[in-house]
C-alpha angles and dihedrals in degrees: 000000000000090000094054092043093049091048091051091052093047094049093047091050091047089049089053093052092049092050093045102082098042091042092053093044097046092042094053092047093049092046098045107031136057114205139156110281095022094133088048090051088052092050092050092049091051093050098093088056095055101032119086107273089233087059092055088047093051093049090052089048091050091051099043102027127103091274097038126117092243093050096088091054093045093046092050090050092049092240125143119190107158113094095010138102091263088060092050090048092048090049093053092043089052097054093042096048095086091057091045095049092047092052093048090047092054090044095056090042087059093058113100107248094217092072098062089042089052091047090053093052087054088061100260115147120238089258093051091049090052096050096036105036117012100037095048090048094048094045098108094053089044091052089048090053089049090052093051090049091048093052092043087055093052090063102035112133120148103050090040095051091055101044101030103026128212105287116159112235091010112053105352104121124181095269090048090047092051090052096047093046089051090052091051091051092246096135095161091060092044090055092047089054090047090055092050091048091051093050093048092049093046093048091049095050093043 
């Protein structure tokens, strides 16, 4: 029980770290810039949230699997992602990214535009303005997005099952454990894992 709970927390935390840079970058771009195809970009970013999770997992498996376009590069680097904890974290990060990006976008939209402009007039570069002004002022919204991504990772099932598998001690998270024990007819263990999952999600949101 402790092993599967710790693994779930570790994968959710890793997924949040993986999603953090693209979420902050995309959120800032969508909040500060208008460009052709902006609405299409937002729709594409939101796709993992509205697509069936198994479809997201299948797409990741296609990209990272033995026949995938990224496999030659991964093999040459000696990196294996499919059916590892990294695959589980990547799947959780992918499905949680739309929530994270949306939270970051709203956070940057809430920053008074006069502050970055003032910082620019004082001689700061765009990069300095971002890290010293915009990012600190948007930190609460970004932390909220990270929390949403983390809790989404706690309960991720469909994409993780396809790209990471259900390997006890390696990729079996709480949600995968609940499903597998239900399939085995071990309802008591499944209910125990459900209770732990509920408590972790409640504690995280609280």
